[in-house]
VOVEXFI-342175 format. One record per atom (N, C-alpha, C): residue number from 1; residue in one letter; atom name; x, y, z. Coordinates in Angstrom, 2 decimals, always signed. Example, Ala and Ser with C-alpha at 12.3 -4.5 7.8 and 13.67 -1.06 7.14 Angstrom:
BEGIN
> 1|A|N|+13.19|-5.69|+7.80
> 1|A|CA|+12.30|-4.50|+7.80
> 1|A|C|+13.20|-3.30|+7.80
> 2|S|N|+12.85|-2.25|+7.08
> 2|S|CA|+13.67|-1.06|+7.14
> 2|S|C|+12.90|+0.03|+7.87
//
This chain:
BEGIN
> 1|X|N|+69.52|-10.33|+35.32
> 1|X|CA|+69.15|-9.78|+36.60
> 1|X|C|+68.79|-10.94|+37.53
> 2|X|N|+69.24|-10.86|+38.75
> 2|X|CA|+69.04|-11.91|+39.74
> 2|X|C|+68.53|-11.26|+41.03
> 3|X|N|+67.35|-11.66|+41.47
> 3|X|CA|+66.82|-11.10|+42.71
> 3|X|C|+67.39|-11.84|+43.92
> 4|X|N|+67.31|-11.21|+45.07
> 4|X|CA|+67.81|-11.84|+46.29
> 4|X|C|+67.03|-13.12|+46.60
> 5|X|N|+65.69|-13.13|+46.49
> 5|X|CA|+64.98|-14.40|+46.72
> 5|X|C|+65.42|-15.50|+45.75
> 6|X|N|+65.69|-15.12|+44.49
> 6|X|CA|+66.16|-16.12|+43.52
> 6|X|C|+67.54|-16.63|+43.90
> 7|X|N|+68.43|-15.74|+44.35
> 7|X|CA|+69.76|-16.14|+44.80
> 7|X|C|+69.65|-17.10|+45.98
> 8|X|N|+68.78|-16.77|+46.94
> 8|X|CA|+68.55|-17.66|+48.09
> 8|X|C|+68.05|-19.02|+47.62
> 9|X|N|+67.10|-19.01|+46.68
> 9|X|CA|+66.54|-20.27|+46.19
> 9|X|C|+67.61|-21.13|+45.53
> 10|X|N|+68.48|-20.51|+44.76
> 10|X|CA|+69.52|-21.27|+44.08
> 10|X|C|+70.54|-21.88|+45.05
> 11|X|N|+70.85|-21.14|+46.08
> 11|X|CA|+71.88|-21.59|+47.02
> 11|X|C|+71.29|-22.48|+48.11
> 12|X|N|+70.03|-22.24|+48.47
> 12|X|CA|+69.41|-22.94|+49.60
> 12|X|C|+69.37|-24.46|+49.42
> 13|X|N|+69.19|-24.92|+48.20
> 13|X|CA|+69.14|-26.36|+47.96
> 13|X|C|+70.40|-27.08|+48.40
> 14|X|N|+71.53|-26.39|+48.32
> 14|X|CA|+72.81|-26.98|+48.72
> 14|X|C|+73.01|-26.96|+50.24
> 15|X|N|+72.24|-26.13|+50.93
> 15|X|CA|+72.41|-25.96|+52.38
> 15|X|C|+72.18|-27.27|+53.12
> 16|X|N|+71.13|-27.99|+52.76
> 16|X|CA|+70.83|-29.26|+53.44
> 16|X|C|+71.93|-30.29|+53.22
> 17|X|N|+72.52|-30.26|+52.05
> 17|X|CA|+73.54|-31.24|+51.70
> 17|X|C|+74.89|-30.92|+52.33
> 18|X|N|+75.31|-29.65|+52.26
> 18|X|CA|+76.65|-29.27|+52.73
> 18|X|C|+76.69|-28.71|+54.15
> 19|X|N|+75.63|-28.06|+54.59
> 19|X|CA|+75.64|-27.38|+55.87
> 19|X|C|+76.14|-25.94|+55.69
> 20|X|N|+75.83|-25.05|+56.64
> 20|X|CA|+76.15|-23.64|+56.47
> 20|X|C|+77.64|-23.33|+56.38
> 21|X|N|+78.46|-23.96|+57.18
> 21|X|CA|+79.89|-23.65|+57.19
> 21|X|C|+80.55|-24.00|+55.85
> 22|X|N|+80.26|-25.20|+55.36
> 22|X|CA|+80.84|-25.64|+54.08
> 22|X|C|+80.29|-24.82|+52.93
> 23|X|N|+78.98|-24.52|+52.97
> 23|X|CA|+78.37|-23.72|+51.91
> 23|X|C|+78.98|-22.31|+51.87
> 24|X|N|+79.21|-21.72|+53.04
> 24|X|CA|+79.85|-20.40|+53.11
> 24|X|C|+81.23|-20.46|+52.44
> 25|X|N|+81.97|-21.51|+52.73
> 25|X|CA|+83.30|-21.67|+52.14
> 25|X|C|+83.19|-21.87|+50.63
> 26|X|N|+82.26|-22.71|+50.18
> 26|X|CA|+82.10|-22.99|+48.76
> 26|X|C|+81.68|-21.76|+47.96
> 27|X|N|+80.87|-20.87|+48.57
> 27|X|CA|+80.43|-19.67|+47.83
> 27|X|C|+81.58|-18.71|+47.56
> 28|X|N|+82.72|-18.93|+48.18
> 28|X|CA|+83.90|-18.11|+47.85
> 28|X|C|+84.49|-18.54|+46.51
> 29|X|N|+84.14|-19.75|+46.07
> 29|X|CA|+84.65|-20.28|+44.81
> 29|X|C|+83.62|-20.23|+43.68
> 30|X|N|+82.36|-20.39|+44.04
> 30|X|CA|+81.33|-20.33|+43.01
> 30|X|C|+80.08|-19.65|+43.55
> 31|X|N|+79.60|-18.70|+42.78
> 31|X|CA|+78.32|-18.04|+43.03
> 31|X|C|+77.64|-17.90|+41.68
> 32|X|N|+76.33|-17.99|+41.64
> 32|X|CA|+75.64|-17.86|+40.35
> 32|X|C|+75.53|-16.40|+39.89
> 33|X|N|+76.60|-15.65|+40.08
> 33|X|CA|+76.68|-14.26|+39.62
> 33|X|C|+78.04|-14.05|+38.99
> 34|X|N|+78.14|-13.00|+38.17
> 34|X|CA|+79.40|-12.69|+37.51
> 34|X|C|+80.38|-11.96|+38.43
> 35|X|N|+81.49|-11.56|+37.86
> 35|X|CA|+82.55|-10.88|+38.63
> 35|X|C|+82.14|-9.46|+39.01
> 36|X|N|+81.52|-8.73|+38.07
> 36|X|CA|+81.07|-7.35|+38.33
> 36|X|C|+79.59|-7.38|+38.69
> 37|X|N|+79.29|-6.90|+39.90
> 37|X|CA|+77.92|-6.97|+40.41
> 37|X|C|+77.43|-5.56|+40.76
> 38|X|N|+76.23|-5.24|+40.31
> 38|X|CA|+75.57|-4.01|+40.73
> 38|X|C|+74.45|-4.39|+41.68
> 39|X|N|+74.42|-3.76|+42.85
> 39|X|CA|+73.34|-3.94|+43.81
> 39|X|C|+72.47|-2.69|+43.70
> 40|X|N|+71.23|-2.89|+43.25
> 40|X|CA|+70.29|-1.78|+43.12
> 40|X|C|+69.51|-1.65|+44.42
> 41|X|N|+69.88|-0.66|+45.22
> 41|X|CA|+69.24|-0.45|+46.50
> 41|X|C|+70.26|-0.53|+47.60
> 42|X|N|+70.23|+0.41|+48.49
> 42|X|CA|+71.20|+0.45|+49.58
> 42|X|C|+70.55|+0.04|+50.88
> 43|X|N|+70.65|+0.91|+51.83
> 43|X|CA|+70.12|+0.65|+53.17
> 43|X|C|+70.64|-0.67|+53.71
> 44|X|N|+69.94|-1.24|+54.64
> 44|X|CA|+70.43|-2.43|+55.32
> 44|X|C|+70.46|-3.64|+54.37
> 45|X|N|+69.41|-3.77|+53.55
> 45|X|CA|+69.33|-4.93|+52.67
> 45|X|C|+70.42|-4.90|+51.60
> 46|X|N|+70.57|-3.78|+50.93
> 46|X|CA|+71.57|-3.66|+49.88
> 46|X|C|+72.99|-3.77|+50.42
> 47|X|N|+73.21|-3.19|+51.60
> 47|X|CA|+74.54|-3.24|+52.21
> 47|X|C|+74.92|-4.67|+52.58
> 48|X|N|+73.96|-5.44|+53.08
> 48|X|CA|+74.24|-6.83|+53.42
> 48|X|C|+74.55|-7.66|+52.18
> 49|X|N|+73.79|-7.45|+51.10
> 49|X|CA|+74.06|-8.17|+49.85
> 49|X|C|+75.43|-7.78|+49.32
> 50|X|N|+75.73|-6.48|+49.34
> 50|X|CA|+77.03|-6.00|+48.85
> 50|X|C|+78.17|-6.59|+49.67
> 51|X|N|+78.03|-6.60|+50.99
> 51|X|CA|+79.06|-7.16|+51.86
> 51|X|C|+79.29|-8.64|+51.53
> 52|X|N|+78.21|-9.39|+51.36
> 52|X|CA|+78.29|-10.80|+51.03
> 52|X|C|+79.04|-11.00|+49.71
> 53|X|N|+78.72|-10.18|+48.71
> 53|X|CA|+79.36|-10.30|+47.40
> 53|X|C|+80.84|-9.93|+47.45
> 54|X|N|+81.19|-8.89|+48.16
> 54|X|CA|+82.59|-8.49|+48.27
> 54|X|C|+83.41|-9.60|+48.93
> 55|X|N|+82.84|-10.22|+49.96
> 55|X|CA|+83.54|-11.31|+50.65
> 55|X|C|+83.72|-12.52|+49.75
> 56|X|N|+83.01|-12.57|+48.65
> 56|X|CA|+83.16|-13.65|+47.68
> 56|X|C|+83.96|-13.20|+46.46
> 57|X|N|+84.68|-12.10|+46.61
> 57|X|CA|+85.61|-11.65|+45.57
> 57|X|C|+84.97|-10.91|+44.41
> 58|X|N|+83.76|-10.45|+44.57
> 58|X|CA|+83.07|-9.73|+43.49
> 58|X|C|+83.42|-8.24|+43.53
> 59|X|N|+83.43|-7.62|+42.37
> 59|X|CA|+83.61|-6.17|+42.25
> 59|X|C|+82.20|-5.58|+42.31
> 60|X|N|+81.93|-4.79|+43.36
> 60|X|CA|+80.56|-4.39|+43.65
> 60|X|C|+80.36|-2.88|+43.50
> 61|X|N|+79.21|-2.53|+42.91
> 61|X|CA|+78.74|-1.15|+42.87
> 61|X|C|+77.36|-1.14|+43.49
> 62|X|N|+77.15|-0.22|+44.44
> 62|X|CA|+75.84|-0.05|+45.06
> 62|X|C|+75.26|+1.25|+44.50
> 63|X|N|+74.03|+1.18|+43.98
> 63|X|CA|+73.34|+2.38|+43.51
> 63|X|C|+71.98|+2.46|+44.19
> 64|X|N|+71.58|+3.68|+44.50
> 64|X|CA|+70.29|+3.86|+45.17
> 64|X|C|+69.68|+5.19|+44.74
> 65|X|N|+68.36|+5.21|+44.71
> 65|X|CA|+67.65|+6.44|+44.36
> 65|X|C|+67.57|+7.40|+45.54
> 66|X|N|+67.80|+6.90|+46.74
> 66|X|CA|+67.76|+7.74|+47.94
> 66|X|C|+69.01|+8.62|+48.02
> 67|X|N|+68.97|+9.60|+48.88
> 67|X|CA|+70.09|+10.52|+49.04
> 67|X|C|+71.23|+9.91|+49.84
> 68|X|N|+70.95|+8.83|+50.57
> 68|X|CA|+71.98|+8.20|+51.39
> 68|X|C|+71.78|+6.69|+51.40
> 69|X|N|+72.87|+5.98|+51.62
> 69|X|CA|+72.79|+4.52|+51.77
> 69|X|C|+72.63|+4.13|+53.23
> 70|X|N|+72.80|+5.09|+54.12
> 70|X|CA|+72.78|+4.82|+55.56
> 70|X|C|+71.37|+4.46|+56.01
> 71|X|N|+71.29|+3.44|+56.83
> 71|X|CA|+70.04|+2.98|+57.40
> 71|X|C|+70.10|+3.22|+58.90
> 72|X|N|+69.17|+3.99|+59.41
> 72|X|CA|+69.19|+4.35|+60.83
> 72|X|C|+68.89|+3.18|+61.76
> 73|X|N|+68.50|+2.02|+61.19
> 73|X|CA|+68.26|+0.85|+62.03
> 73|X|C|+69.56|+0.24|+62.53
> 74|X|N|+70.66|+0.49|+61.83
> 74|X|CA|+71.96|-0.03|+62.24
> 74|X|C|+72.61|+0.91|+63.23
> 75|X|N|+73.34|+0.37|+64.19
> 75|X|CA|+74.11|+1.24|+65.09
> 75|X|C|+75.12|+2.06|+64.27
> 76|X|N|+75.32|+3.30|+64.68
> 76|X|CA|+76.20|+4.20|+63.94
> 76|X|C|+77.62|+3.62|+63.79
> 77|X|N|+78.16|+3.00|+64.83
> 77|X|CA|+79.51|+2.42|+64.75
> 77|X|C|+79.58|+1.34|+63.69
> 78|X|N|+78.55|+0.51|+63.58
> 78|X|CA|+78.50|-0.56|+62.56
> 78|X|C|+78.49|+0.05|+61.16
> 79|X|N|+77.70|+1.10|+60.98
> 79|X|CA|+77.62|+1.78|+59.69
> 79|X|C|+78.97|+2.36|+59.29
> 80|X|N|+79.62|+3.02|+60.21
> 80|X|CA|+80.93|+3.64|+59.93
> 80|X|C|+81.94|+2.57|+59.54
> 81|X|N|+82.00|+1.47|+60.32
> 81|X|CA|+82.93|+0.38|+60.01
> 81|X|C|+82.65|-0.22|+58.64
> 82|X|N|+81.37|-0.48|+58.36
> 82|X|CA|+81.01|-1.11|+57.09
> 82|X|C|+81.36|-0.21|+55.91
> 83|X|N|+81.03|+1.07|+55.99
> 83|X|CA|+81.29|+1.96|+54.86
> 83|X|C|+82.78|+2.23|+54.69
> 84|X|N|+83.52|+2.26|+55.78
> 84|X|CA|+84.99|+2.35|+55.66
> 84|X|C|+85.54|+1.08|+55.00
> 85|X|N|+85.01|-0.06|+55.38
> 85|X|CA|+85.43|-1.33|+54.79
> 85|X|C|+85.09|-1.36|+53.30
> 86|X|N|+83.90|-0.89|+52.94
> 86|X|CA|+83.52|-0.79|+51.53
> 86|X|C|+84.54|+0.04|+50.75
> 87|X|N|+84.93|+1.18|+51.31
> 87|X|CA|+85.91|+2.03|+50.64
> 87|X|C|+87.25|+1.31|+50.45
> 88|X|N|+87.70|+0.61|+51.49
> 88|X|CA|+88.96|-0.13|+51.39
> 88|X|C|+88.88|-1.23|+50.33
> 89|X|N|+87.71|-1.83|+50.17
> 89|X|CA|+87.53|-2.93|+49.22
> 89|X|C|+87.19|-2.43|+47.81
> 90|X|N|+87.10|-1.12|+47.63
> 90|X|CA|+86.85|-0.57|+46.30
> 90|X|C|+85.40|-0.61|+45.85
> 91|X|N|+84.48|-0.69|+46.79
> 91|X|CA|+83.06|-0.68|+46.44
> 91|X|C|+82.68|+0.73|+46.00
> 92|X|N|+82.07|+0.83|+44.83
> 92|X|CA|+81.57|+2.12|+44.35
> 92|X|C|+80.17|+2.31|+44.91
> 93|X|N|+79.91|+3.48|+45.50
> 93|X|CA|+78.61|+3.76|+46.09
> 93|X|C|+78.06|+5.03|+45.45
> 94|X|N|+76.89|+4.92|+44.86
> 94|X|CA|+76.26|+6.05|+44.18
> 94|X|C|+74.85|+6.24|+44.70
> 95|X|N|+74.53|+7.46|+45.10
> 95|X|CA|+73.21|+7.76|+45.63
> 95|X|C|+72.53|+8.80|+44.76
> 96|X|N|+71.25|+8.97|+45.03
> 96|X|CA|+70.45|+10.00|+44.35
> 96|X|C|+70.49|+9.84|+42.84
> 97|X|N|+70.39|+8.58|+42.39
> 97|X|CA|+70.40|+8.29|+40.95
> 97|X|C|+68.99|+7.92|+40.50
> 98|X|N|+68.78|+7.98|+39.21
> 98|X|CA|+67.52|+7.53|+38.62
> 98|X|C|+67.85|+6.33|+37.73
> 99|X|N|+67.15|+5.22|+37.96
> 99|X|CA|+67.36|+4.04|+37.14
> 99|X|C|+66.69|+4.26|+35.79
> 100|X|N|+67.44|+4.02|+34.72
> 100|X|CA|+66.90|+4.22|+33.38
> 100|X|C|+66.60|+2.91|+32.67
> 101|X|N|+67.62|+2.04|+32.57
> 101|X|CA|+67.45|+0.83|+31.78
> 101|X|C|+68.48|-0.22|+32.16
> 102|X|N|+68.05|-1.47|+32.15
> 102|X|CA|+68.96|-2.60|+32.32
> 102|X|C|+69.18|-3.19|+30.93
> 103|X|N|+70.46|-3.31|+30.56
> 103|X|CA|+70.81|-3.85|+29.25
> 103|X|C|+71.75|-5.03|+29.42
> 104|X|N|+72.18|-5.61|+28.31
> 104|X|CA|+73.16|-6.70|+28.36
> 104|X|C|+74.49|-6.21|+28.91
> 105|X|N|+74.76|-4.91|+28.79
> 105|X|CA|+76.03|-4.35|+29.26
> 105|X|C|+76.00|-3.98|+30.73
> 106|X|N|+74.83|-3.69|+31.26
> 106|X|CA|+74.74|-3.28|+32.66
> 106|X|C|+73.51|-2.44|+32.94
> 107|X|N|+73.70|-1.42|+33.78
> 107|X|CA|+72.60|-0.57|+34.23
> 107|X|C|+72.85|+0.86|+33.78
> 108|X|N|+71.87|+1.44|+33.11
> 108|X|CA|+71.97|+2.84|+32.72
> 108|X|C|+71.24|+3.66|+33.78
> 109|X|N|+71.93|+4.68|+34.28
> 109|X|CA|+71.38|+5.55|+35.32
> 109|X|C|+71.54|+7.01|+34.89
> 110|X|N|+70.81|+7.88|+35.58
> 110|X|CA|+71.04|+9.31|+35.48
> 110|X|C|+71.47|+9.76|+36.87
> 111|X|N|+72.61|+10.43|+36.95
> 111|X|CA|+73.14|+10.89|+38.24
> 111|X|C|+72.40|+12.13|+38.70
> 112|X|N|+72.63|+12.52|+39.94
> 112|X|CA|+71.97|+13.71|+40.46
> 112|X|C|+72.39|+14.97|+39.69
> 113|X|N|+73.53|+14.91|+39.00
> 113|X|CA|+73.99|+16.03|+38.17
> 113|X|C|+73.36|+16.01|+36.79
> 114|X|N|+72.54|+15.00|+36.49
> 114|X|CA|+71.88|+14.91|+35.20
> 114|X|C|+72.66|+14.16|+34.14
> 115|X|N|+73.82|+13.58|+34.51
> 115|X|CA|+74.61|+12.80|+33.54
> 115|X|C|+74.02|+11.41|+33.40
> 116|X|N|+73.95|+10.95|+32.16
> 116|X|CA|+73.49|+9.59|+31.89
> 116|X|C|+74.73|+8.70|+31.77
> 117|X|N|+74.78|+7.63|+32.58
> 117|X|CA|+75.90|+6.70|+32.59
> 117|X|C|+75.40|+5.27|+32.45
> 118|X|N|+76.22|+4.44|+31.81
> 118|X|CA|+75.95|+3.01|+31.82
> 118|X|C|+77.03|+2.36|+32.67
> 119|X|N|+76.61|+1.75|+33.76
> 119|X|CA|+77.51|+1.04|+34.66
> 119|X|C|+77.60|-0.40|+34.19
> 120|X|N|+78.79|-0.84|+33.84
> 120|X|CA|+78.97|-2.20|+33.34
> 120|X|C|+78.82|-3.21|+34.47
> 121|X|N|+78.16|-4.32|+34.14
> 121|X|CA|+77.97|-5.38|+35.14
> 121|X|C|+77.70|-6.70|+34.45
> 122|X|N|+78.16|-7.76|+35.11
> 122|X|CA|+77.83|-9.11|+34.68
> 122|X|C|+76.51|-9.53|+35.30
> 123|X|N|+76.26|-9.04|+36.52
> 123|X|CA|+75.04|-9.38|+37.25
> 123|X|C|+74.48|-8.14|+37.94
> 124|X|N|+73.16|-8.03|+37.94
> 124|X|CA|+72.48|-6.94|+38.62
> 124|X|C|+71.52|-7.56|+39.62
> 125|X|N|+71.62|-7.11|+40.86
> 125|X|CA|+70.77|-7.65|+41.92
> 125|X|C|+69.92|-6.52|+42.49
> 126|X|N|+68.62|-6.49|+42.16
> 126|X|CA|+67.74|-5.48|+42.76
> 126|X|C|+67.39|-5.88|+44.18
> 127|X|N|+67.46|-4.94|+45.08
> 127|X|CA|+67.16|-5.22|+46.49
> 127|X|C|+66.07|-4.24|+46.92
> 128|X|N|+64.95|-4.78|+47.34
> 128|X|CA|+63.85|-3.93|+47.77
> 128|X|C|+63.79|-3.90|+49.29
> 129|X|N|+63.28|-2.81|+49.84
> 129|X|CA|+63.16|-2.74|+51.30
> 129|X|C|+62.26|-3.86|+51.82
> 130|X|N|+62.56|-4.32|+53.01
> 130|X|CA|+61.76|-5.38|+53.63
> 130|X|C|+60.40|-4.83|+54.03
> 131|X|N|+59.43|-5.72|+54.02
> 131|X|CA|+58.08|-5.39|+54.48
> 131|X|C|+57.74|-6.33|+55.62
> 132|X|N|+56.85|-5.90|+56.52
> 132|X|CA|+56.47|-6.78|+57.62
> 132|X|C|+55.88|-8.09|+57.09
> 133|X|N|+56.18|-9.18|+57.79
> 133|X|CA|+55.61|-10.48|+57.46
> 133|X|C|+54.69|-10.87|+58.60
> 134|X|N|+53.42|-10.52|+58.46
> 134|X|CA|+52.48|-10.76|+59.56
> 134|X|C|+51.42|-11.79|+59.20
> 135|X|N|+51.71|-12.67|+58.23
> 135|X|CA|+50.73|-13.68|+57.82
> 135|X|C|+50.36|-14.61|+58.98
> 136|X|N|+51.35|-15.11|+59.72
> 136|X|CA|+51.05|-16.00|+60.84
> 136|X|C|+50.25|-15.26|+61.91
> 137|X|N|+50.66|-14.05|+62.22
> 137|X|CA|+49.95|-13.23|+63.21
> 137|X|C|+48.49|-13.07|+62.82
> 138|X|N|+48.25|-12.70|+61.57
> 138|X|CA|+46.89|-12.50|+61.08
> 138|X|C|+46.09|-13.80|+61.12
> 139|X|N|+46.72|-14.92|+60.77
> 139|X|CA|+46.00|-16.19|+60.73
> 139|X|C|+45.62|-16.67|+62.13
> 140|X|N|+46.34|-16.22|+63.15
> 140|X|CA|+46.05|-16.63|+64.53
> 140|X|C|+45.06|-15.70|+65.24
> 141|X|N|+44.82|-14.52|+64.67
> 141|X|CA|+43.89|-13.57|+65.28
> 141|X|C|+42.52|-14.23|+65.46
> 142|X|N|+41.98|-14.18|+66.68
> 142|X|CA|+40.67|-14.74|+66.96
> 142|X|C|+40.65|-16.25|+67.17
> 143|X|N|+41.76|-16.92|+66.93
> 143|X|CA|+41.81|-18.39|+67.09
> 143|X|C|+42.50|-18.80|+68.38
> 144|X|N|+43.24|-17.90|+68.97
> 144|X|CA|+43.93|-18.16|+70.24
> 144|X|C|+43.60|-17.01|+71.18
> 145|X|N|+43.70|-17.26|+72.50
> 145|X|CA|+43.32|-16.21|+73.45
> 145|X|C|+44.14|-14.92|+73.31
> 146|X|N|+45.44|-15.07|+73.11
> 146|X|CA|+46.29|-13.89|+72.98
> 146|X|C|+47.34|-14.14|+71.91
> 147|X|N|+47.61|-13.13|+71.09
> 147|X|CA|+48.66|-13.20|+70.09
> 147|X|C|+49.29|-11.81|+69.99
> 148|X|N|+50.60|-11.78|+69.90
> 148|X|CA|+51.33|-10.52|+69.87
> 148|X|C|+52.25|-10.48|+68.65
> 149|X|N|+52.34|-9.33|+68.06
> 149|X|CA|+53.25|-9.13|+66.92
> 149|X|C|+54.60|-8.65|+67.45
> 150|X|N|+55.65|-9.39|+67.11
> 150|X|CA|+57.01|-9.00|+67.51
> 150|X|C|+57.94|-9.13|+66.31
> 151|X|N|+59.09|-8.53|+66.41
> 151|X|CA|+60.11|-8.66|+65.38
> 151|X|C|+59.65|-8.18|+64.02
> 152|X|N|+60.00|-8.94|+62.97
> 152|X|CA|+59.68|-8.54|+61.60
> 152|X|C|+58.19|-8.63|+61.31
> 153|X|N|+57.43|-9.22|+62.19
> 153|X|CA|+55.98|-9.23|+62.04
> 153|X|C|+55.46|-7.80|+62.23
> 154|X|N|+56.05|-7.08|+63.17
> 154|X|CA|+55.65|-5.67|+63.39
> 154|X|C|+56.22|-4.76|+62.33
> 155|X|N|+57.54|-4.80|+62.19
> 155|X|CA|+58.24|-4.04|+61.16
> 155|X|C|+59.65|-4.60|+61.03
> 156|X|N|+60.18|-4.64|+59.83
> 156|X|CA|+61.52|-5.20|+59.63
> 156|X|C|+62.57|-4.36|+60.36
> 157|X|N|+63.33|-5.04|+61.20
> 157|X|CA|+64.39|-4.37|+61.95
> 157|X|C|+65.51|-5.38|+62.18
> 158|X|N|+66.36|-5.08|+63.13
> 158|X|CA|+67.46|-5.97|+63.47
> 158|X|C|+67.00|-7.04|+64.46
> 159|X|N|+67.75|-8.13|+64.56
> 159|X|CA|+67.40|-9.24|+65.45
> 159|X|C|+67.35|-8.77|+66.91
> 160|X|N|+68.22|-7.86|+67.26
> 160|X|CA|+68.22|-7.37|+68.65
> 160|X|C|+66.91|-6.69|+69.00
> 161|X|N|+66.29|-6.03|+68.00
> 161|X|CA|+65.00|-5.38|+68.22
> 161|X|C|+63.90|-6.43|+68.40
> 162|X|N|+63.97|-7.51|+67.63
> 162|X|CA|+62.98|-8.58|+67.76
> 162|X|C|+63.08|-9.23|+69.14
> 163|X|N|+64.30|-9.44|+69.60
> 163|X|CA|+64.51|-10.02|+70.93
> 163|X|C|+63.94|-9.09|+72.00
> 164|X|N|+64.18|-7.80|+71.85
> 164|X|CA|+63.65|-6.83|+72.81
> 164|X|C|+62.13|-6.84|+72.80
> 165|X|N|+61.51|-6.92|+71.62
> 165|X|CA|+60.04|-7.01|+71.55
> 165|X|C|+59.54|-8.19|+72.36
> 166|X|N|+60.14|-9.35|+72.12
> 166|X|CA|+59.74|-10.56|+72.84
> 166|X|C|+59.93|-10.42|+74.34
> 167|X|N|+61.03|-9.82|+74.75
> 167|X|CA|+61.31|-9.62|+76.17
> 167|X|C|+60.23|-8.77|+76.83
> 168|X|N|+59.91|-7.62|+76.20
> 168|X|CA|+58.95|-6.70|+76.81
> 168|X|C|+57.55|-7.30|+76.86
> 169|X|N|+57.17|-8.02|+75.84
> 169|X|CA|+55.85|-8.66|+75.87
> 169|X|C|+55.81|-9.77|+76.92
> 170|X|N|+56.88|-10.56|+77.00
> 170|X|CA|+56.94|-11.61|+78.02
> 170|X|C|+56.86|-11.00|+79.42
> 171|X|N|+57.51|-9.89|+79.62
> 171|X|CA|+57.44|-9.21|+80.93
> 171|X|C|+56.02|-8.77|+81.26
> 172|X|N|+55.33|-8.25|+80.25
> 172|X|CA|+53.96|-7.76|+80.46
> 172|X|C|+52.97|-8.87|+80.72
> 173|X|N|+53.23|-10.04|+80.15
> 173|X|CA|+52.31|-11.17|+80.34
> 173|X|C|+52.46|-11.67|+81.77
//
């Protein structure tokens, strides 16, 4: 099992040496994951990990305990394009499952119909929903005249939302 932070840690060391463009190209040839990848968790985080893996030639299955993989933070057109692309690329998407066990063979789940299945995988990547990162905001409270929470400090969203937060606060100041 490989977490997203662990994947970032493994790849990030090469970023300073190669740069983002070269590293993106190199990850098409080598990734510290196997050919068959299960992404545990959908929504925006799981979809981004799955998209990244598919673009690197991995066979991807997305499983989630929720009833849908759709995240309302994404524009509807983006969601439709991405899920259509997933279908064209052969990504298996399973929702409303119960995680049972991770084994050497893969992930055992129970489907919404009550069937117990073992999904074969070389690598399993659990993806958890993002949480606000307000450590800097909290550390500055009372130390500076004014401090405002924007972007992922308030709640994890898209970059366009963070920009809008900054814009509206700047206007008010």
